[in-house]
N, C-alpha and C positions, 0 to 999 in steps of 0.2 A: 366293384361287387359289393355294395353296401349291405344287402340284406343277407347274402352267404356268409360274409364277413362276421355280421351280427350272431348268426347261428353258432359259428365254430370258435366265437372269441371266448377266452383270450389267446387261442391257437392262432399263430401267424396264417394269414391267408397264403402268403407267399410258400411259406413252408408246406402246407398242405397240398397246393398244386406241385410242387417240386418233389414231395417225398412221398405223398400218399395217393394223391388223386389216379385212379385207374390201376394203383400198384400194391397198396399195403392199406389195411385196415387201422383204424385209429381211434382210440377212446379220447373224447374230448370233454373233460369234466369242466363244471361250472361252479364258482362260488355263489351262484344266484338261484335259489331253488323256486323263485318265482319267473324265471327268464321267460317262460312261454305263457305266462298268464293272460297277456294281451291277445293271444291268438287262439287259445283253446283250454277249456277245462271242464271240470264235471257238470257245469250248468249247460255247456254246449252239448256236452254226450247226451244229457238227458232230453233237451230240445230236439236231438236228432230222433230219439227213440219215440218221443211223446208227439211231435208234430209233422214228422216227414213220413212219407209213404216209402217204407223200405220192404224190400222183398228180396228173396233168394234169387240169384247168388249174390246180390249186392250187399247183403246181410246174411252172413253165415257163421258157422261155430265150428271149431276145431278142439279135439280133446284126444291128449296122449298121442300127438302127432298124426291123427287121422282126422280128415273131414268129415263133418257130419251131415245127413241128409237135411232137406229144407225143414225149417221149424216154423211153426205158426206163431204170431206175435205174442199170444197168451201164454205160450211156454218159453219165452225168451228168458225171464226171469230163472225159471226153474232150469235151464241149461246153464246159465251161469252160476247159480247156487251149487250146481253138481260138478263145477269147476272146469266148464269148457270157456275157451277164448272166443270172445265175440268180436268179429271182423266186420267193418264197414269199408266197402271200396268207394274211392273218389269223393271223400267227404269235401275236398276243396269246391266241389260244385255245390255244396249246400251251405258252406259257412263263409261268409264275406271275407272274413281276416285270412281265412286259408287260400281262398281265390286270390287274394292280394299277394300273398306268400309265393304261391305257384307261379303267378304272372312275373314277379320279381326275378324269381330264379331262372325262368324263360329268358328274360331280357338280359340276365347277367351271364349266363352260360351258353345261351344261344339254342338251347335244346328244350323238348317238352318235358314236362314233370307232373307228377299226380301226387296225392297223399291218401294213405289208407290208414284206418284207425284200429287199434287192436286193444281191447279191455280183457286182462287175464285177472281171474280172481284169486288164485292161490298157486301153490308150488306144482304146476303142472307144465307140461311141454305143449305148447299150442300146435307147433309143426316140428315134424322130424328134421333132421340135418338136411339142408337143401342149399341150393345157390339162387340168384336172380340173375335176369338177363340185363339188368339195368344197374346204374349206381344207386346205392342206398344211402340216405341219412337217417338215422333212428333219432327222434326228439322224445325224450322222456319227458312226460307231463305230470303224472302222479305216480306214487309208489315205486317200487324198485324191480329190476329186472336183471338176472344174470345172463351174460351173453358169452358164447364160445364161438371163436373164428378159427376156420381152418384154410389152408391154402388151396388155390385152384387146382383142378385135374384136368380142365379144358380152357384153353386160352381164349378169351372174349367170346363166350357162348352167345349166340343168338337166341331169340324166342322159341324157336323150333328145337332147340337142344335142351330138353328139358331135364332138371336134374334128377326126377323120377325115374329116369331111364339109365341114369348113370350109377357108378359105384362110389360113395363117399371116400375121401382119403382116410386111409389107416395110418394116421399119425396123430400126434398131440395137437391140440389148439395152439396157434402161434399167438393168439390174444384171448385173454379171459379178463373179463371186467363186470362191475355192477353198475348199472345206470341208475341215478337217482334223479329227481326233479330238476331240469336244468341242464342235464348232461346230454351230450350228442355223440353217437358212434356212427363212424363212416365205415361202410364196408363196399369194397369194389366189386364191379360185376364178376360173377363166375365164382366168388370166395365163398366155401361152405361155410354154414352158421346154423346154429339154433339157440333159442332163448328160454329160460324158466323163469316164472314169476318168484319172487323172494317173499320169504315170510310165512307165517303160520295163522290162519284164520282165527285160531283159538287165543292168539295173544292180543292184549290189549292196543300194542302198538303197530298192529297189523294193517297195512293199507295195499288194497287191489293195485295192479299197474294198468296204468294208462298211457299209451305212446302213440305217436304218430311215425309213419314211415313215408319219406319223402324220397320218392324214384325219379330218377333222373335218366330219360332214355336218350342218350346220345346216338347221333346219326353215325354209319359207318360208311366203308367204300362200298359194301354191297347196296345200301340206300342209293347211293349215287347212281350206281349200275341200274336199279330199278326206276329211278327217277329218268334217266336217259330212255329206258325203255317205253315208259308212258309218253315222251315226246315223240318217239318214232311211230307211236300209234296215229299220228296225226298224217302220216306220210303213206299214200297208197302203195308205194313201192315195198315197203315193209308189211304191208297189210295182205299183199298178194300171196297166193297159193303157191307152194313149191311145185316143181314138175312132178308129174306122176312117176311112180317106181314100177314098170311093168315087170312082173316076174322078179322081183328083187333087184331089178337093174337100176343103179342109183346114178349112172353115168352123166343124166341130164341134170340132176341136182347139185353136182359139184360145182360146175361154172356158175350156177345160180347163186350158191352160197359165196362163192370166192368174190362174185361182184358185190354182194351185199357186205362182205367183210371190207373190201376196199372202201366202200361207201361208209362204213363205220369207223374206219382208220381215219377218213377225211373229217367226219364229225367230231371225233374226239381230238382232233388237231386244231378245231375251230374255236376260238376263244369263249363263244357261248356255252359251249359243253361244260364249261367251269363257271363262268361269270352267271349263267342262266340258274344252275344249282345255288350258288351262293346266294341268288336274290330269292330264291325259293327258301333257303334257310332262314333268311331274315324276316321273312314275312309268313310261313307257314305255322300251324299249329298255336297262334296266338289267341289270347282270350277275346272274345267278339266286343265289339265297342259297347259300353254301358248304354242302357236306356235312360232318359232323362225327361221324364215328364213332370210339369206339362210343357217344358220348354220345347221339346221336340214337335210339338203340335203348333209352335208358332206363338204361344201364349205366354204372358209375364216376364218376357226375356229382359226388357228394359225396366222393369220396375224400380230399379234403383237410379234410374236416371245416368247422369254422367259417371256416378260412383260404380256403374255395373262392371263387373269383372268377369274376364272369360278365361278358364283354363283349359288345359289338355287332360286326356285321360292319362293317369299315371301308369297305365298298364302297357302301353303302346308307344312304340318308337315312330318318328314321323320321318318320311323322306320328302325332300323338296328338290324339285326338277325344274330350272329354268328353260322355258320353251321359247325365249325370246320375245322382242316386241311387247313387254310388259306383260307377259304370259306365264304363269307359273303353276306347275303341277304340284298337288298335295296329296301323298298316300299316307293313309293310317289304316293298319290292319287291312281289311278287304273293303274300304271305301277310298274314293279318290275324287278330287275336284280340281276344275281348272279355274284359277282365279286370273281374271283379265282387268287390266288397267292399273295394277298396283306393280311397283318394282320388286323385284324378288327379294331384295334386302328388307323391305317392309314386310313381305309375307313372313320371312324367317323371324322377324321380332314378333309377328302374330303367333307363331306357332313355337314360341319359346317356352320352355317347361315352367318357367316363373308366372306365366300370365300376363294380363294386361287389363286395363280399365279403358272406358270411352276417353277419359281424360288424357291417357298415355298416348292412345292413337291420335288425338288431336294434336299433342305435343309432336308428335313423330312426321305428322304429315298435315299441316294445318290447311292445306288447299283441297282437301277432300270435304265433299259436301255430306254432312251427317245424315240428313233426310233421304237424300236420292242416291248416296252411295255406300255409306257406312252402314245404316240401318238393314238394306236389304242384303249386303255382304254377310254380315253377321248372322243374321235371321237364317239365310242359307246355310251357312257353316254350322249352326247350332241344330238346326232342323235334321241335317244329315248325320249329325252325332260328331262330326270332326272337332267342334269345340262344345265346351260344356259352361253353363252359366255357374260361376263360383257361389256357392250357397253357404259357405263358411262363415260363421259370426265375425272372425278376423280379417276376413279376405285372404286367408292363408289356406294352401291346400290340406 
């Protein structure tokens, strides 16, 4: 878990999962105020506002714990100067560095995540005390912010169990902390919290707060049941209408449901009920394979001759399945290809995360015909997006 480990460093990743994950909030201070400079900063924030088409509710404001109505872009500055917190949802879809971060977290935890942005100008509470229905990591980018964390009142709430419909706990916070640049705060799902930006705008050392919220949506047993329900939609037996209920007489419905129950028990006992869902977890909600022009048009792929290197998308795992008789299936994200004529062990080398060059391929299998076998194969894999031409100056990813 390289990326997650770097986020919470110097806190132990083992201790984090043993003592905090899903259980208890933890403040993770850093001695490096520039820790997140490589992924986001004020320049990125300004680029979002200046060059991206942002509209309500993707961009919205909150003041004194209350959400404000839609605001035209010419009034955004005015809202922030009045003390409102500016929120931009899903900034990972607009900032490449954050997209990579989200993809890494998806790979390391197995679950979908997203990143929202919060800019708070002064000592105001952006949101009232609330909880989230997903795991939360707060990454403090600039300025300082006070956080107060309270225990849960509903265990493992799901998205339909909104905190706005619940009563916050009437107890003191079990964690109070001030986040500074480079610091991280983990808040488990269901734990109540709120935050207040620090400082006074009239002081020379005042800096507005800018932080990112990384939300991780873990799947639950309910999600598994929902997945099973979707699989049953392909079966006409489950789509069939229940018997009519004349004058409230349900006697004909009962045996029909009992028969379906028995079918469901059989389904749950079949290995595919679990292995199919595990397969779904492995490949669902992943970032799409990256575009790579002009190579995906079959142009300039081999411009470096035998030194041409090929690499994988760093955002996607690869599944390789031997089909026998020198046939191998390669699956990456929503793309798949069947490679014929190559031993599966050689295919595994091609899809090693370290990448390879044409010279490497010649060493691995000198019997291959470059013009008639290698070039067509690699061209096909590149145009499909399964392999990328390495354009880095050093040949490193």
